[in-house]
C-alpha positions, 0 to 999 in steps of 0.5 A: 517394371522388370521381370524377375529372374528364378532359379531352383536351389537342388542337390546333385543326384544320379540321373532321375533322382533328387536327393533332398536338401534336408528335412522342413527343420534342417533346410530351415536351419541350414538357411538361417546361417545365411540370413535368410529365414520366414517372417513369422507367417503360416504357410500360404495357399497350398503349403507354400512357405516363403523365406527372405533373406539378402535380394532373393525370396526362397519357396518352398513346399510344406506338404512334404517332410523333405525338401528336393528343392527350392525356387529362388526369386531373385530381387536384388541379382548382385546381392543375391548371387554372392549368397547363393554362391556361398550356400552351394560351395558349402552345402554342395548345391546346385542352381538351375536357371529355369528359362534356360536349364543351365545348372551352376555349380 
């Protein structure tokens, strides 16, 4: 099975600063606009919640009130990238490739 690529969804800020993408509730509501939501199950493990969308799975930590970053596993890049590009453009967020460190705005 091919390795699935992971990217980090984040909001650009000043060096050394990581502004939040929103509160837990705001982030979930925002992602629902892009056909991405949880499956109704409680958070898994150490407070991790999974949101499922077109060609992707988003992982957020639920321990903090704000979502500072989200790990996105691309299951089908051809389907997921147009959605992620739209999210980033409309929300002013960025994607960082976890393997290369390259940031896409």
